N, C-alpha and C positions, 0 to 999 in steps of 0.2 A: 743325690740321694743321701739321707742321713747316715752317719757312721754308726758302728755298734754302740759306742758310748752314749750316743744320743737316743738310739732306739730303745735302750733299756728303761730309762725313766719314762719315755712315752708309753711303753707297754704297761708299766706299773700304773700310770695315770689312767689308762684305759680300763684296767682291771678295777680301779677304784670308782669307775663310772663318771670320770671327769669329762670324757668326750661328750656324753649325752648332756651333762650339765652345761657345758660350754655352748653346745648347739642351742639349748633352750634359752640361755642368756643372750646369745647373739640374736635369736629370733625376737626376744623381747626388746632388745635395743634397736633393732631395725624398725619395729613397729613404733617405738617412741620417736625415733629420729624422723620417720616418715610423717608422723603427726605434726612435729614441730616445723618441718619444712612446708607442709601444707598450710599451716598457720602463717608462716613467713610469706608464702605466695599470696595469700589473701591480703595481708597487710601491704605488701609491695604493689600489687596489681589490681586490688579490688576497688580502688578509687583514684581519682586524679588529684594532683599530678603523679604520673607514673615515672619510675626510674628510667634514665637513659640507657642503662645497661642491665643485663640479666644475670642473676646468680645461678649458674648451671648445677650447683649442688642441689637445687630444687628438683631438677630433672633426675639427677643421680639417686637421690634418697627418697623421692616421693613420686614425681609425675610419671616417670617411665613405667613403673609398676602399676600405678593407679589408672593410667589412661592408655597404656601400651602403645604410646607414640614414640617411634624411634628417631624422629628427625633431629633431635638434639645431638645424636651421635652421627647421623648421616653427614652432617656438615664437616665434622672433623675428619671422617673417613674419606669422603670424596676429595677434600683438599689434600690430605696425606697421599692419596693415590697418585696425584700428579707431581709429588715432591721428590726431587732427586736426592739420593744419599749425599750427605755433607753439604747441602745447599745453604747458601746465604739467603735468609728469608726476611721479608718485611711484612708484618701483619698490621693492616690498617684497621682502626676502630676496634681494638682487641677486646674491649669490655673487661670482663672479669678475669681474663687470662687462662680460662679453663682449657681451651683448645690448644693453646701454645704449649702448655705443660703436658696434657694428657695425650695429645696426638702428634704434634710437630716436633717436639724437642727430642724424641727418640731417633729421628732421622736427620734433622738439620744440624749443621755445624754451628750456626749462630742464628738467633732470631731477634729482631728488633720489633717489639710490640708496642704500638702507639695508640693512645686514646686521649681525647680532650678532657675527660672527666677525672679529676684527681681522686675522687672516691673509688672509682673503678680500679685505678692503678694502685691505690693503697691496698684494696682487697686482693688484687693480683699478686702484689709483692708479699703479702702476708700468707696467702694460701697456695700460690702456684710458682714459687721460686724454683729456678733451675740454673745451673751454671752457664748454660748456653742461651739463656733467655734474658733479654734486657727489656724491662717495662719502662716506658717513657710517656710523660704527659705532654701532649701537643695536639694542635689542630692540624689535621691532614691537609687542609687547604693552604696553610701558610707555613707549616713546619714539618713537611714530609722529609724524612732522612734522605741524604743524597745518594746512597748506594755506591756502586751498583749491586743489584741483587739477582739471584737466580730465580727467585719466586716471590711474587707478591700475592698475599691472601687478603681479599676484601670481602669479608663474610658478614652477612646480616647487617649491612651498613650502607650500601649504595643507595638504598631507598631514602636515606636521611638527607639527601642532597637534591638540589634543583637540577633540571636538565642542563642548564648552563654550567653549573658546578661539576656535574658528572663529566661533561666533555672536557673541562679544564683538568680534572683529576686524571682522566684517561691519558691526557698528554703528559702529565707529570709522571704517572706510572710508567709509561712507555720510555721516557728518558732514563728512568732508573733501572730498567731491566737490562740484563746482559743479553747478547745475541742468543736467540732461541729461548729466552727466559719465559717463565710461565706466570700468567695471572689466573687465579682461580677464586671462586667465591659462591655466594648464595644470596638469594633474595626471595621475595614472595610476590604472588600475583595479586593484583588489586581486587578487593572485595567490594561490597556495597558501600562500605565506609572504610576510611583509613584505619588500619589495625593499631596504629600508635599516633598520638597527636603530634609527635615530632617528625613524622615521615613527611618529606617534601614531594616525593614522586614514587608511587607504586606502579609497577609495570603491568601492562595489560595482557601480555602474552609472551611466548618465547620470541616471536618475531620483533616485538617491541624492544626487548632487551638486546637482541642481536644488532639493532641499528646503532646502539651505543658502542659496540665492541668491534664490529667489522671494519670501520674506517681506520683502526689502529693496528690490527693484527691480520696476518695472512691466513691464519687458521683459527676458527672459532667453533666451539661446540656448546650448545645450550640444551639441557635436558630437564625433565620435571619429575617430581613425585607428588602424589596427591593423597591426602588424608582427610578424615572428617574435620572440617573447619580450617584446613590449611592446604594451600596449593603452592608448592615450592619450586623455584627455578635454580638450577646449578649451572655454572659456566666455567669453561676453560678457554683461554685465549693465548696464542703464542705464534711466533713465526716458525717454530719447530714442531715436531710431532706432538699430538695430543693423546691423552689416555683414550683407549679403545680404537684408535685408528690403526691402519695397517703398518705404518712406519713405526709407531710406538711399540706395537707388539713385536715386530722384528727386532727392535733394539733390546727389548727385555729378553727375548729368546737368545740373542747373541751374548748378552751378559751372562745368562745362565750357562750357556755352553762353555764359556771361558772360566766358569767357577766364581763369577762375581755377580750372583743373582741379586736382584733388587727391583721391586716394582717402581717404575718411574726413573730407572737408572738411565 
């Protein structure tokens, strides 16, 4: 709460009508920024070739309000839900770095975010820097950091690899996870056409995705959300408890009882 020395000038500014003026100014700026991000979306995605990575400021400043589609935030929230406090995290194919900064960095002790596109990493370093996040250029197939990690996030990227590459990457991820470590992520269900020309394999169903996860982990959960034009799949995989299962809830409740509350603790 502001102290008395702060509240006096604030009161004076309110009496002068500045609060209303600032609200109108912010309203105008939001409309302007929404318009420019709509234009950016059209320039980036309106013709081929399309970018390999997505600028999530487009969602933040335009698309969420214009189209009321929340899946841009779902991805960060569902991954965060499974993340232990003070976790050592590896984020594969991090793109613009938006989720590492806005969702994971508040909970993780350290995050290594890897992407093969130097432009994406430059954007991430410029816009989403945090003391506990390291953005690295590298191909996950040949330059995956050694770990070990408590959590690997593979979000909106598994579909960019062939079936053989997915199997090899699962083996690499498994070797880098600590005991009871967590793999989480997101992908999409195949439509009539590939949603991006760089996608190698789009999954046909929850069961199709499960067959890539179950050989490597004792516990696997795949669930879906469906929106106009988009069918999403989310996954958790671990040898330990998963979010929403009985063992995980008991662990959360135990932490709360001891005064150390934390989802995913």
